[in-house]
LUMZAMAR-306383 format. One record per residue (C-alpha): x, y, z. Coordinates in steps of 0.05 Angstrom, whole numbers, plus 5000, padded with zeros to 4 digits. Each point is the difference from the previous one (the first is absolute). Last residue first. Layout:
# LUMZAMAR-306383
XYZ/...
This chain:
# LUMZAMAR-306383
469753204950/494949445009/496749994931/506250204960/503949425031/494649494986/501149834927/507550025000/500249595063/495949424975/501749704931/506550354980/502950085069/498249315025/502749684936/506550395005/500749815073/498449264985/505149944944/505450365041/498749605063/499449334965/506850124966/503050225065/497449395037/503249554948/506550415007/499549935076/499349254994/506149974954/504050455047/498749625064/505849504990/504650604994/499350125074/503449335013/505950224957/499850685034/501549655065/499650275071/492749805001/497950685028/504750404955/498949614936/492650015015/500050765004/504350094937/495949514958/493550285029/501750704979/502949794932/493649634980/495450535029/503750584968/499949634934/492549935010/499250765006/504050114936/495849484964/493750355022/502550684977/502049714933/493149674992/496550645021/504050444952/498949514942/492550005014/499750765009/503450184935/507250245002/503750665011/496150395054/497349345026/507149785016/501350505057/493149895030/500349254995/507149985029/497850435058/493749615018/503049314993/506050235040/495450225057/496449335001/506449604996/503350415056/494049875045/500549264983/507449955015/499750415064/494049655030/502649324977/506750135034/496550165066/495149414994/505049464979/502049775070/492749965020/498449474947/494449715043/494650094948/496450575036/506750385007/502049884928/493150214977/500350635043/506650184966/496749954931/494050445018/504450515036/505250064945/495250034942/495150475033/505450475027/503750004934/493550174963/498650565050/506850314989/501449854927/493250124969/493349695017/498049674934/506649864968/503549825065/494149585023/500049634933/507249775014/498449735069/493349734976/503049544947/505849865048/495149645047/498749424952/504649505035/506349584994/502549715066/505950015048/503449405032/506150084956/497849434953/493650384982/492949885025/494150204956/495450445042/494050254961/494450375037/504250265058/503950524960/493650234968/497050115069/505950415026/500550434938/492550125001/500350205073/505750494986/496050264940/493950135045/504350355052/503150444947/493150154971/497550215069/506150435012/499450334931/492550145011/501550315069/505450444967/495050234947/494550145051/504350435044/502749815068/
């Protein structure tokens, strides 16, 4: 295995751990027995920093592990897919937009896109597992709050931390 691939795998593991830990730090319960957390900050940032494949792996694995460790086993497969898709979407939307708009606008738009995926993904999944989309809709306000925190946190992480260290570890 070459040094570059080893570095990517180590950074992916690190981001997965960061996602997992940030999801555990703040758990504000929602009416649908879920919770609002800070993990989306790192899910989105992982896509920007690691790219679509490694970022998706970090976001999906870290988030699914949190569900497993928290006893939300039924959510783990959906969480893996939703969070991996969020991370990849954040990468692609940012790269498409950054050719036309400034970095900050591109990052905010990419983050919002990723969070829309999260909101819709959990709405559909909960509608199916609860057998009621009306019940699933109860989770939307909490997911919107989590989405706002996720976008704001991801942009802050990117602008204050990742931008400064990416050149040093690449």
